All heavy atoms as atom14 arrays in JSON, in Angstrom:
{
  "sequence": "MIILYLLLPLSLLFVLVIGVSLWWAVFNGQYDDTDNAGAAILRDDDSGPTVRG",
  "atom14_mask": [
    [1, 1, 1, 1, 1, 1, 1, 1, 0, 0, 0, 0, 0, 0],
    [1, 1, 1, 1, 1, 1, 1, 1, 0, 0, 0, 0, 0, 0],
    [1, 1, 1, 1, 1, 1, 1, 1, 0, 0, 0, 0, 0, 0],
    [1, 1, 1, 1, 1, 1, 1, 1, 0, 0, 0, 0, 0, 0],
    [1, 1, 1, 1, 1, 1, 1, 1, 1, 1, 1, 1, 0, 0],
    [1, 1, 1, 1, 1, 1, 1, 1, 0, 0, 0, 0, 0, 0],
    [1, 1, 1, 1, 1, 1, 1, 1, 0, 0, 0, 0, 0, 0],
    [1, 1, 1, 1, 1, 1, 1, 1, 0, 0, 0, 0, 0, 0],
    [1, 1, 1, 1, 1, 1, 1, 0, 0, 0, 0, 0, 0, 0],
    [1, 1, 1, 1, 1, 1, 1, 1, 0, 0, 0, 0, 0, 0],
    [1, 1, 1, 1, 1, 1, 0, 0, 0, 0, 0, 0, 0, 0],
    [1, 1, 1, 1, 1, 1, 1, 1, 0, 0, 0, 0, 0, 0],
    [1, 1, 1, 1, 1, 1, 1, 1, 0, 0, 0, 0, 0, 0],
    [1, 1, 1, 1, 1, 1, 1, 1, 1, 1, 1, 0, 0, 0],
    [1, 1, 1, 1, 1, 1, 1, 0, 0, 0, 0, 0, 0, 0],
    [1, 1, 1, 1, 1, 1, 1, 1, 0, 0, 0, 0, 0, 0],
    [1, 1, 1, 1, 1, 1, 1, 0, 0, 0, 0, 0, 0, 0],
    [1, 1, 1, 1, 1, 1, 1, 1, 0, 0, 0, 0, 0, 0],
    [1, 1, 1, 1, 0, 0, 0, 0, 0, 0, 0, 0, 0, 0],
    [1, 1, 1, 1, 1, 1, 1, 0, 0, 0, 0, 0, 0, 0],
    [1, 1, 1, 1, 1, 1, 0, 0, 0, 0, 0, 0, 0, 0],
    [1, 1, 1, 1, 1, 1, 1, 1, 0, 0, 0, 0, 0, 0],
    [1, 1, 1, 1, 1, 1, 1, 1, 1, 1, 1, 1, 1, 1],
    [1, 1, 1, 1, 1, 1, 1, 1, 1, 1, 1, 1, 1, 1],
    [1, 1, 1, 1, 1, 0, 0, 0, 0, 0, 0, 0, 0, 0],
    [1, 1, 1, 1, 1, 1, 1, 0, 0, 0, 0, 0, 0, 0],
    [1, 1, 1, 1, 1, 1, 1, 1, 1, 1, 1, 0, 0, 0],
    [1, 1, 1, 1, 1, 1, 1, 1, 0, 0, 0, 0, 0, 0],
    [1, 1, 1, 1, 0, 0, 0, 0, 0, 0, 0, 0, 0, 0],
    [1, 1, 1, 1, 1, 1, 1, 1, 1, 0, 0, 0, 0, 0],
    [1, 1, 1, 1, 1, 1, 1, 1, 1, 1, 1, 1, 0, 0],
    [1, 1, 1, 1, 1, 1, 1, 1, 0, 0, 0, 0, 0, 0],
    [1, 1, 1, 1, 1, 1, 1, 1, 0, 0, 0, 0, 0, 0],
    [1, 1, 1, 1, 1, 1, 1, 0, 0, 0, 0, 0, 0, 0],
    [1, 1, 1, 1, 1, 1, 1, 1, 0, 0, 0, 0, 0, 0],
    [1, 1, 1, 1, 1, 1, 1, 1, 0, 0, 0, 0, 0, 0],
    [1, 1, 1, 1, 1, 0, 0, 0, 0, 0, 0, 0, 0, 0],
    [1, 1, 1, 1, 0, 0, 0, 0, 0, 0, 0, 0, 0, 0],
    [1, 1, 1, 1, 1, 0, 0, 0, 0, 0, 0, 0, 0, 0],
    [1, 1, 1, 1, 1, 0, 0, 0, 0, 0, 0, 0, 0, 0],
    [1, 1, 1, 1, 1, 1, 1, 1, 0, 0, 0, 0, 0, 0],
    [1, 1, 1, 1, 1, 1, 1, 1, 0, 0, 0, 0, 0, 0],
    [1, 1, 1, 1, 1, 1, 1, 1, 1, 1, 1, 0, 0, 0],
    [1, 1, 1, 1, 1, 1, 1, 1, 0, 0, 0, 0, 0, 0],
    [1, 1, 1, 1, 1, 1, 1, 1, 0, 0, 0, 0, 0, 0],
    [1, 1, 1, 1, 1, 1, 1, 1, 0, 0, 0, 0, 0, 0],
    [1, 1, 1, 1, 1, 1, 0, 0, 0, 0, 0, 0, 0, 0],
    [1, 1, 1, 1, 0, 0, 0, 0, 0, 0, 0, 0, 0, 0],
    [1, 1, 1, 1, 1, 1, 1, 0, 0, 0, 0, 0, 0, 0],
    [1, 1, 1, 1, 1, 1, 1, 0, 0, 0, 0, 0, 0, 0],
    [1, 1, 1, 1, 1, 1, 1, 0, 0, 0, 0, 0, 0, 0],
    [1, 1, 1, 1, 1, 1, 1, 1, 1, 1, 1, 0, 0, 0],
    [1, 1, 1, 1, 0, 0, 0, 0, 0, 0, 0, 0, 0, 0]
  ],
  "atom14_positions": [
    [[106.7, 84.11, 48.39], [107.51, 85.3, 48.11], [106.7, 86.57, 48.32], [107.24, 87.58, 48.74], [108.03, 85.2, 46.67], [108.93, 86.31, 46.28], [110.46, 86.2, 47.21], [111.28, 87.61, 46.64], [0.0, 0.0, 0.0], [0.0, 0.0, 0.0], [0.0, 0.0, 0.0], [0.0, 0.0, 0.0], [0.0, 0.0, 0.0], [0.0, 0.0, 0.0]],
    [[105.4, 86.51, 48.02], [104.57, 87.71, 48.14], [104.38, 88.11, 49.6], [104.14, 89.28, 49.91], [103.22, 87.5, 47.42], [102.58, 88.83, 47.02], [102.26, 86.73, 48.27], [103.21, 89.44, 45.84], [0.0, 0.0, 0.0], [0.0, 0.0, 0.0], [0.0, 0.0, 0.0], [0.0, 0.0, 0.0], [0.0, 0.0, 0.0], [0.0, 0.0, 0.0]],
    [[104.55, 87.13, 50.52], [104.38, 87.42, 51.94], [105.49, 88.34, 52.46], [105.3, 89.08, 53.42], [104.29, 86.11, 52.77], [103.79, 86.37, 54.18], [105.62, 85.42, 52.83], [102.33, 86.61, 54.24], [0.0, 0.0, 0.0], [0.0, 0.0, 0.0], [0.0, 0.0, 0.0], [0.0, 0.0, 0.0], [0.0, 0.0, 0.0], [0.0, 0.0, 0.0]],
    [[106.66, 88.31, 51.82], [107.75, 89.19, 52.23], [107.41, 90.65, 52.01], [107.88, 91.52, 52.75], [109.03, 88.83, 51.47], [109.69, 87.51, 51.85], [110.9, 87.27, 50.98], [110.07, 87.51, 53.3], [0.0, 0.0, 0.0], [0.0, 0.0, 0.0], [0.0, 0.0, 0.0], [0.0, 0.0, 0.0], [0.0, 0.0, 0.0], [0.0, 0.0, 0.0]],
    [[106.61, 90.94, 51.0], [106.21, 92.33, 50.76], [105.28, 92.84, 51.84], [105.12, 94.04, 52.01], [105.55, 92.45, 49.39], [106.51, 92.24, 48.25], [106.35, 91.18, 47.36], [107.59, 93.1, 48.07], [107.23, 90.97, 46.33], [108.48, 92.9, 47.04], [108.3, 91.84, 46.17], [109.19, 91.65, 45.15], [0.0, 0.0, 0.0], [0.0, 0.0, 0.0]],
    [[104.66, 91.94, 52.59], [103.82, 92.33, 53.7], [104.6, 92.32, 55.01], [104.46, 93.24, 55.83], [102.63, 91.37, 53.82], [101.68, 91.6, 54.98], [100.97, 92.93, 54.82], [100.71, 90.47, 55.09], [0.0, 0.0, 0.0], [0.0, 0.0, 0.0], [0.0, 0.0, 0.0], [0.0, 0.0, 0.0], [0.0, 0.0, 0.0], [0.0, 0.0, 0.0]],
    [[105.43, 91.32, 55.22], [106.14, 91.18, 56.49], [107.25, 92.21, 56.68], [107.48, 92.66, 57.81], [106.72, 89.78, 56.61], [105.72, 88.66, 56.83], [106.44, 87.33, 56.9], [104.9, 88.9, 58.07], [0.0, 0.0, 0.0], [0.0, 0.0, 0.0], [0.0, 0.0, 0.0], [0.0, 0.0, 0.0], [0.0, 0.0, 0.0], [0.0, 0.0, 0.0]],
    [[107.93, 92.57, 55.65], [109.02, 93.54, 55.77], [108.51, 94.91, 56.22], [109.04, 95.46, 57.2], [109.8, 93.63, 54.47], [111.07, 94.46, 54.53], [112.05, 93.88, 55.53], [111.7, 94.54, 53.16], [0.0, 0.0, 0.0], [0.0, 0.0, 0.0], [0.0, 0.0, 0.0], [0.0, 0.0, 0.0], [0.0, 0.0, 0.0], [0.0, 0.0, 0.0]],
    [[107.5, 95.5, 55.59], [107.01, 96.79, 56.1], [106.39, 96.69, 57.5], [106.55, 97.6, 58.32], [105.96, 97.21, 55.09], [106.26, 96.46, 53.87], [106.88, 95.19, 54.32], [0.0, 0.0, 0.0], [0.0, 0.0, 0.0], [0.0, 0.0, 0.0], [0.0, 0.0, 0.0], [0.0, 0.0, 0.0], [0.0, 0.0, 0.0], [0.0, 0.0, 0.0]],
    [[105.73, 95.57, 57.79], [105.16, 95.41, 59.12], [106.24, 95.32, 60.19], [106.1, 95.91, 61.27], [104.29, 94.15, 59.18], [102.88, 94.3, 58.64], [102.15, 92.97, 58.68], [102.11, 95.35, 59.4], [0.0, 0.0, 0.0], [0.0, 0.0, 0.0], [0.0, 0.0, 0.0], [0.0, 0.0, 0.0], [0.0, 0.0, 0.0], [0.0, 0.0, 0.0]],
    [[107.32, 94.63, 59.91], [108.4, 94.53, 60.89], [109.1, 95.87, 61.06], [109.48, 96.24, 62.17], [109.39, 93.45, 60.49], [110.0, 93.77, 59.27], [0.0, 0.0, 0.0], [0.0, 0.0, 0.0], [0.0, 0.0, 0.0], [0.0, 0.0, 0.0], [0.0, 0.0, 0.0], [0.0, 0.0, 0.0], [0.0, 0.0, 0.0], [0.0, 0.0, 0.0]],
    [[109.29, 96.61, 59.99], [109.89, 97.94, 60.11], [108.99, 98.89, 60.89], [109.47, 99.69, 61.69], [110.19, 98.5, 58.72], [111.31, 97.8, 57.96], [111.44, 98.39, 56.55], [112.61, 97.9, 58.71], [0.0, 0.0, 0.0], [0.0, 0.0, 0.0], [0.0, 0.0, 0.0], [0.0, 0.0, 0.0], [0.0, 0.0, 0.0], [0.0, 0.0, 0.0]],
    [[107.7, 98.79, 60.69], [106.76, 99.6, 61.47], [106.8, 99.21, 62.94], [106.76, 100.07, 63.82], [105.35, 99.43, 60.9], [104.26, 100.24, 61.59], [104.47, 101.72, 61.35], [102.9, 99.79, 61.09], [0.0, 0.0, 0.0], [0.0, 0.0, 0.0], [0.0, 0.0, 0.0], [0.0, 0.0, 0.0], [0.0, 0.0, 0.0], [0.0, 0.0, 0.0]],
    [[106.89, 97.93, 63.21], [106.97, 97.44, 64.57], [108.23, 97.95, 65.27], [108.18, 98.39, 66.42], [106.94, 95.91, 64.55], [106.8, 95.29, 65.9], [105.67, 95.49, 66.66], [107.81, 94.48, 66.4], [105.53, 94.9, 67.9], [107.68, 93.89, 67.64], [106.55, 94.1, 68.39], [0.0, 0.0, 0.0], [0.0, 0.0, 0.0], [0.0, 0.0, 0.0]],
    [[109.36, 97.92, 64.6], [110.61, 98.44, 65.15], [110.51, 99.94, 65.38], [110.99, 100.46, 66.4], [111.79, 98.09, 64.22], [113.04, 98.86, 64.6], [112.05, 96.6, 64.24], [0.0, 0.0, 0.0], [0.0, 0.0, 0.0], [0.0, 0.0, 0.0], [0.0, 0.0, 0.0], [0.0, 0.0, 0.0], [0.0, 0.0, 0.0], [0.0, 0.0, 0.0]],
    [[109.87, 100.66, 64.5], [109.69, 102.1, 64.66], [108.83, 102.41, 65.87], [109.15, 103.31, 66.66], [109.06, 102.69, 63.39], [108.83, 104.2, 63.42], [110.15, 104.93, 63.42], [107.98, 104.61, 62.24], [0.0, 0.0, 0.0], [0.0, 0.0, 0.0], [0.0, 0.0, 0.0], [0.0, 0.0, 0.0], [0.0, 0.0, 0.0], [0.0, 0.0, 0.0]],
    [[107.76, 101.65, 66.07], [106.89, 101.86, 67.23], [107.64, 101.58, 68.53], [107.51, 102.32, 69.5], [105.62, 100.99, 67.11], [104.86, 100.93, 68.42], [104.73, 101.5, 66.0], [0.0, 0.0, 0.0], [0.0, 0.0, 0.0], [0.0, 0.0, 0.0], [0.0, 0.0, 0.0], [0.0, 0.0, 0.0], [0.0, 0.0, 0.0], [0.0, 0.0, 0.0]],
    [[108.44, 100.53, 68.55], [109.23, 100.22, 69.74], [110.25, 101.32, 70.01], [110.43, 101.75, 71.16], [109.93, 98.85, 69.58], [108.9, 97.73, 69.63], [110.99, 98.64, 70.65], [109.47, 96.37, 69.31], [0.0, 0.0, 0.0], [0.0, 0.0, 0.0], [0.0, 0.0, 0.0], [0.0, 0.0, 0.0], [0.0, 0.0, 0.0], [0.0, 0.0, 0.0]],
    [[110.9, 101.81, 68.99], [111.88, 102.88, 69.15], [111.25, 104.17, 69.66], [111.8, 104.82, 70.55], [0.0, 0.0, 0.0], [0.0, 0.0, 0.0], [0.0, 0.0, 0.0], [0.0, 0.0, 0.0], [0.0, 0.0, 0.0], [0.0, 0.0, 0.0], [0.0, 0.0, 0.0], [0.0, 0.0, 0.0], [0.0, 0.0, 0.0], [0.0, 0.0, 0.0]],
    [[110.1, 104.52, 69.13], [109.41, 105.75, 69.57], [108.95, 105.61, 71.01], [109.07, 106.54, 71.8], [108.24, 106.08, 68.62], [107.33, 107.14, 69.2], [108.78, 106.54, 67.27], [0.0, 0.0, 0.0], [0.0, 0.0, 0.0], [0.0, 0.0, 0.0], [0.0, 0.0, 0.0], [0.0, 0.0, 0.0], [0.0, 0.0, 0.0], [0.0, 0.0, 0.0]],
    [[108.42, 104.44, 71.38], [107.95, 104.27, 72.75], [109.12, 104.27, 73.74], [108.99, 104.81, 74.84], [107.12, 103.0, 72.89], [107.89, 101.88, 72.59], [0.0, 0.0, 0.0], [0.0, 0.0, 0.0], [0.0, 0.0, 0.0], [0.0, 0.0, 0.0], [0.0, 0.0, 0.0], [0.0, 0.0, 0.0], [0.0, 0.0, 0.0], [0.0, 0.0, 0.0]],
    [[110.26, 103.72, 73.36], [111.44, 103.77, 74.23], [111.95, 105.2, 74.35], [112.29, 105.65, 75.45], [112.53, 102.86, 73.69], [113.81, 102.82, 74.5], [113.55, 102.23, 75.88], [114.88, 102.02, 73.79], [0.0, 0.0, 0.0], [0.0, 0.0, 0.0], [0.0, 0.0, 0.0], [0.0, 0.0, 0.0], [0.0, 0.0, 0.0], [0.0, 0.0, 0.0]],
    [[111.99, 105.92, 73.27], [112.41, 107.32, 73.3], [111.49, 108.13, 74.2], [111.94, 108.94, 75.01], [112.42, 107.89, 71.88], [112.81, 109.32, 71.82], [114.08, 109.83, 71.77], [111.93, 110.45, 71.82], [114.03, 111.2, 71.74], [112.72, 111.61, 71.77], [110.55, 110.59, 71.85], [112.18, 112.87, 71.76], [110.01, 111.86, 71.84], [110.82, 112.99, 71.8]],
    [[110.18, 107.91, 74.09], [109.21, 108.63, 74.91], [109.43, 108.3, 76.39], [109.38, 109.2, 77.24], [107.79, 108.26, 74.49], [106.76, 108.9, 75.35], [106.24, 110.14, 75.2], [106.14, 108.33, 76.5], [105.33, 110.38, 76.2], [105.26, 109.29, 77.01], [106.25, 107.11, 77.14], [104.49, 109.05, 78.14], [105.49, 106.9, 78.26], [104.62, 107.86, 78.75]],
    [[109.65, 107.03, 76.71], [109.82, 106.63, 78.1], [111.08, 107.24, 78.71], [111.06, 107.69, 79.85], [109.87, 105.11, 78.22], [0.0, 0.0, 0.0], [0.0, 0.0, 0.0], [0.0, 0.0, 0.0], [0.0, 0.0, 0.0], [0.0, 0.0, 0.0], [0.0, 0.0, 0.0], [0.0, 0.0, 0.0], [0.0, 0.0, 0.0], [0.0, 0.0, 0.0]],
    [[112.15, 107.28, 77.95], [113.4, 107.82, 78.48], [113.3, 109.33, 78.68], [113.7, 109.85, 79.73], [114.58, 107.47, 77.54], [115.82, 108.26, 77.9], [114.86, 105.98, 77.6], [0.0, 0.0, 0.0], [0.0, 0.0, 0.0], [0.0, 0.0, 0.0], [0.0, 0.0, 0.0], [0.0, 0.0, 0.0], [0.0, 0.0, 0.0], [0.0, 0.0, 0.0]],
    [[112.74, 110.04, 77.75], [112.71, 111.49, 77.83], [111.53, 112.05, 78.61], [111.43, 113.26, 78.79], [112.77, 112.11, 76.43], [114.14, 111.98, 75.82], [114.35, 111.09, 74.79], [115.2, 112.71, 76.29], [115.61, 110.94, 74.23], [116.46, 112.58, 75.75], [116.67, 111.69, 74.71], [0.0, 0.0, 0.0], [0.0, 0.0, 0.0], [0.0, 0.0, 0.0]],
    [[110.63, 111.21, 79.09], [109.54, 111.68, 79.94], [109.69, 111.23, 81.38], [108.72, 111.24, 82.14], [108.19, 111.23, 79.39], [107.75, 112.11, 78.25], [107.91, 113.31, 78.31], [107.23, 111.5, 77.22], [0.0, 0.0, 0.0], [0.0, 0.0, 0.0], [0.0, 0.0, 0.0], [0.0, 0.0, 0.0], [0.0, 0.0, 0.0], [0.0, 0.0, 0.0]],
    [[110.88, 110.82, 81.78], [111.17, 110.55, 83.17], [110.75, 109.19, 83.69], [110.65, 109.0, 84.9], [0.0, 0.0, 0.0], [0.0, 0.0, 0.0], [0.0, 0.0, 0.0], [0.0, 0.0, 0.0], [0.0, 0.0, 0.0], [0.0, 0.0, 0.0], [0.0, 0.0, 0.0], [0.0, 0.0, 0.0], [0.0, 0.0, 0.0], [0.0, 0.0, 0.0]],
    [[110.53, 108.22, 82.83], [110.13, 106.9, 83.3], [111.27, 106.19, 84.02], [111.02, 105.34, 84.87], [109.67, 106.04, 82.12], [108.41, 106.54, 81.48], [107.2, 106.39, 82.39], [107.04, 105.38, 83.03], [106.38, 107.4, 82.43], [0.0, 0.0, 0.0], [0.0, 0.0, 0.0], [0.0, 0.0, 0.0], [0.0, 0.0, 0.0], [0.0, 0.0, 0.0]],
    [[112.51, 106.52, 83.71], [113.65, 105.85, 84.31], [114.47, 106.78, 85.19], [115.65, 106.53, 85.44], [114.55, 105.26, 83.22], [113.85, 104.23, 82.37], [113.54, 104.49, 81.05], [113.51, 103.01, 82.9], [112.89, 103.55, 80.28], [112.86, 102.06, 82.13], [112.56, 102.33, 80.83], [111.93, 101.4, 80.08], [0.0, 0.0, 0.0], [0.0, 0.0, 0.0]],
    [[113.85, 107.83, 85.72], [114.59, 108.79, 86.54], [114.94, 108.24, 87.92], [116.04, 108.45, 88.41], [113.8, 110.08, 86.69], [113.89, 110.95, 85.46], [114.71, 110.65, 84.58], [113.13, 111.93, 85.38], [0.0, 0.0, 0.0], [0.0, 0.0, 0.0], [0.0, 0.0, 0.0], [0.0, 0.0, 0.0], [0.0, 0.0, 0.0], [0.0, 0.0, 0.0]],
    [[114.0, 107.57, 88.57], [114.22, 107.14, 89.95], [113.91, 105.65, 90.08], [112.87, 105.25, 90.59], [113.33, 107.95, 90.88], [113.69, 107.74, 92.34], [114.76, 107.17, 92.6], [112.89, 108.12, 93.21], [0.0, 0.0, 0.0], [0.0, 0.0, 0.0], [0.0, 0.0, 0.0], [0.0, 0.0, 0.0], [0.0, 0.0, 0.0], [0.0, 0.0, 0.0]],
    [[114.83, 104.82, 89.64], [114.6, 103.38, 89.69], [114.9, 102.79, 91.07], [114.39, 101.73, 91.4], [115.43, 102.66, 88.63], [116.81, 102.98, 88.83], [115.0, 103.07, 87.24], [0.0, 0.0, 0.0], [0.0, 0.0, 0.0], [0.0, 0.0, 0.0], [0.0, 0.0, 0.0], [0.0, 0.0, 0.0], [0.0, 0.0, 0.0], [0.0, 0.0, 0.0]],
    [[115.71, 103.48, 91.88], [116.04, 102.95, 93.2], [114.84, 102.97, 94.13], [114.59, 102.02, 94.87], [117.19, 103.74, 93.82], [118.5, 103.49, 93.1], [118.64, 102.41, 92.5], [119.37, 104.37, 93.14], [0.0, 0.0, 0.0], [0.0, 0.0, 0.0], [0.0, 0.0, 0.0], [0.0, 0.0, 0.0], [0.0, 0.0, 0.0], [0.0, 0.0, 0.0]],
    [[114.08, 104.07, 94.13], [112.91, 104.14, 94.99], [111.83, 103.16, 94.56], [111.14, 102.59, 95.4], [112.33, 105.56, 95.01], [112.85, 106.35, 96.18], [113.4, 105.81, 97.11], [112.66, 107.65, 96.11], [0.0, 0.0, 0.0], [0.0, 0.0, 0.0], [0.0, 0.0, 0.0], [0.0, 0.0, 0.0], [0.0, 0.0, 0.0], [0.0, 0.0, 0.0]],
    [[111.67, 102.96, 93.29], [110.66, 102.02, 92.81], [111.02, 100.6, 93.22], [110.13, 99.8, 93.56], [110.53, 102.12, 91.3], [0.0, 0.0, 0.0], [0.0, 0.0, 0.0], [0.0, 0.0, 0.0], [0.0, 0.0, 0.0], [0.0, 0.0, 0.0], [0.0, 0.0, 0.0], [0.0, 0.0, 0.0], [0.0, 0.0, 0.0], [0.0, 0.0, 0.0]],
    [[112.29, 100.27, 93.22], [112.71, 98.93, 93.62], [112.62, 98.71, 95.12], [112.35, 97.59, 95.58], [0.0, 0.0, 0.0], [0.0, 0.0, 0.0], [0.0, 0.0, 0.0], [0.0, 0.0, 0.0], [0.0, 0.0, 0.0], [0.0, 0.0, 0.0], [0.0, 0.0, 0.0], [0.0, 0.0, 0.0], [0.0, 0.0, 0.0], [0.0, 0.0, 0.0]],
    [[112.81, 99.75, 95.91], [112.76, 99.61, 97.36], [111.35, 99.79, 97.91], [111.1, 99.49, 99.08], [113.68, 100.64, 98.01], [0.0, 0.0, 0.0], [0.0, 0.0, 0.0], [0.0, 0.0, 0.0], [0.0, 0.0, 0.0], [0.0, 0.0, 0.0], [0.0, 0.0, 0.0], [0.0, 0.0, 0.0], [0.0, 0.0, 0.0], [0.0, 0.0, 0.0]],
    [[110.41, 100.23, 97.09], [109.05, 100.46, 97.57], [108.38, 99.17, 98.01], [107.58, 99.17, 98.94], [108.23, 101.13, 96.48], [0.0, 0.0, 0.0], [0.0, 0.0, 0.0], [0.0, 0.0, 0.0], [0.0, 0.0, 0.0], [0.0, 0.0, 0.0], [0.0, 0.0, 0.0], [0.0, 0.0, 0.0], [0.0, 0.0, 0.0], [0.0, 0.0, 0.0]],
    [[108.72, 98.07, 97.38], [108.12, 96.79, 97.78], [108.59, 96.37, 99.16], [107.87, 95.69, 99.9], [108.43, 95.7, 96.73], [107.67, 94.43, 97.01], [109.89, 95.38, 96.68], [106.5, 94.23, 96.15], [0.0, 0.0, 0.0], [0.0, 0.0, 0.0], [0.0, 0.0, 0.0], [0.0, 0.0, 0.0], [0.0, 0.0, 0.0], [0.0, 0.0, 0.0]],
    [[109.78, 96.79, 99.56], [110.28, 96.46, 100.89], [109.62, 97.3, 101.96], [109.55, 96.88, 103.12], [111.8, 96.64, 100.93], [112.6, 95.79, 99.94], [114.05, 96.17, 99.98], [112.4, 94.33, 100.23], [0.0, 0.0, 0.0], [0.0, 0.0, 0.0], [0.0, 0.0, 0.0], [0.0, 0.0, 0.0], [0.0, 0.0, 0.0], [0.0, 0.0, 0.0]],
    [[109.15, 98.48, 101.62], [108.49, 99.36, 102.58], [106.99, 99.16, 102.61], [106.28, 99.84, 103.33], [108.78, 100.82, 102.21], [110.22, 101.21, 102.36], [110.4, 102.7, 102.19], [109.87, 103.18, 100.92], [110.58, 103.34, 99.82], [111.85, 103.07, 99.82], [110.03, 103.79, 98.71], [0.0, 0.0, 0.0], [0.0, 0.0, 0.0], [0.0, 0.0, 0.0]],
    [[106.48, 98.19, 101.87], [105.05, 97.95, 101.79], [104.5, 97.46, 103.12], [105.1, 96.63, 103.78], [104.77, 96.91, 100.7], [103.3, 96.8, 100.37], [102.56, 97.76, 100.65], [102.9, 95.76, 99.81], [0.0, 0.0, 0.0], [0.0, 0.0, 0.0], [0.0, 0.0, 0.0], [0.0, 0.0, 0.0], [0.0, 0.0, 0.0], [0.0, 0.0, 0.0]],
    [[103.36, 97.99, 103.49], [102.72, 97.6, 104.75], [101.78, 96.44, 104.49], [100.73, 96.59, 103.87], [101.95, 98.8, 105.32], [101.34, 98.48, 106.67], [101.77, 97.51, 107.31], [100.41, 99.21, 107.08], [0.0, 0.0, 0.0], [0.0, 0.0, 0.0], [0.0, 0.0, 0.0], [0.0, 0.0, 0.0], [0.0, 0.0, 0.0], [0.0, 0.0, 0.0]],
    [[102.15, 95.26, 104.99], [101.35, 94.05, 104.77], [100.47, 93.7, 105.95], [100.06, 92.56, 106.11], [102.26, 92.86, 104.46], [102.9, 92.97, 103.1], [102.3, 93.61, 102.22], [104.0, 92.42, 102.91], [0.0, 0.0, 0.0], [0.0, 0.0, 0.0], [0.0, 0.0, 0.0], [0.0, 0.0, 0.0], [0.0, 0.0, 0.0], [0.0, 0.0, 0.0]],
    [[100.18, 94.67, 106.81], [99.42, 94.35, 108.01], [97.95, 94.1, 107.72], [97.24, 93.57, 108.55], [99.57, 95.47, 109.02], [99.03, 96.67, 108.5], [0.0, 0.0, 0.0], [0.0, 0.0, 0.0], [0.0, 0.0, 0.0], [0.0, 0.0, 0.0], [0.0, 0.0, 0.0], [0.0, 0.0, 0.0], [0.0, 0.0, 0.0], [0.0, 0.0, 0.0]],
    [[97.48, 94.48, 106.57], [96.08, 94.25, 106.21], [95.2, 95.42, 106.6], [95.64, 96.4, 107.22], [0.0, 0.0, 0.0], [0.0, 0.0, 0.0], [0.0, 0.0, 0.0], [0.0, 0.0, 0.0], [0.0, 0.0, 0.0], [0.0, 0.0, 0.0], [0.0, 0.0, 0.0], [0.0, 0.0, 0.0], [0.0, 0.0, 0.0], [0.0, 0.0, 0.0]],
    [[93.94, 95.35, 106.28], [93.04, 96.45, 106.59], [92.73, 96.51, 108.09], [92.68, 95.5, 108.78], [91.78, 96.13, 105.78], [91.82, 94.66, 105.58], [93.27, 94.29, 105.54], [0.0, 0.0, 0.0], [0.0, 0.0, 0.0], [0.0, 0.0, 0.0], [0.0, 0.0, 0.0], [0.0, 0.0, 0.0], [0.0, 0.0, 0.0], [0.0, 0.0, 0.0]],
    [[92.57, 97.72, 108.57], [92.21, 97.88, 109.98], [90.7, 97.85, 110.12], [89.98, 98.44, 109.33], [92.75, 99.23, 110.52], [92.23, 100.28, 109.71], [94.27, 99.26, 110.45], [0.0, 0.0, 0.0], [0.0, 0.0, 0.0], [0.0, 0.0, 0.0], [0.0, 0.0, 0.0], [0.0, 0.0, 0.0], [0.0, 0.0, 0.0], [0.0, 0.0, 0.0]],
    [[90.24, 97.14, 111.14], [88.82, 97.0, 111.36], [88.41, 98.0, 112.44], [88.93, 97.97, 113.55], [88.46, 95.57, 111.8], [86.96, 95.45, 112.09], [88.9, 94.57, 110.74], [0.0, 0.0, 0.0], [0.0, 0.0, 0.0], [0.0, 0.0, 0.0], [0.0, 0.0, 0.0], [0.0, 0.0, 0.0], [0.0, 0.0, 0.0], [0.0, 0.0, 0.0]],
    [[87.54, 98.88, 112.08], [87.05, 99.88, 113.05], [85.65, 99.48, 113.47], [84.81, 99.16, 112.67], [87.04, 101.26, 112.42], [88.44, 101.71, 112.03], [88.42, 103.09, 111.48], [89.75, 103.4, 110.99], [90.15, 104.61, 110.73], [89.35, 105.62, 110.89], [91.37, 104.82, 110.3], [0.0, 0.0, 0.0], [0.0, 0.0, 0.0], [0.0, 0.0, 0.0]],
    [[85.43, 99.51, 114.75], [84.13, 99.03, 115.18], [83.49, 99.87, 116.15], [83.09, 100.56, 116.79], [0.0, 0.0, 0.0], [0.0, 0.0, 0.0], [0.0, 0.0, 0.0], [0.0, 0.0, 0.0], [0.0, 0.0, 0.0], [0.0, 0.0, 0.0], [0.0, 0.0, 0.0], [0.0, 0.0, 0.0], [0.0, 0.0, 0.0], [0.0, 0.0, 0.0]]
  ]
}
């Protein structure tokens, strides 16, 4: 029973940290341009390094 007095505040703190980090990500532009980030892998140049000699 005594463990509940430790787990309840820890879980509430954990939820608060997740909420604050999500709020920060949304309002600082982390999700502004998701289309370009998803298409960037398709535009990746896989030709490898160029050897200059």
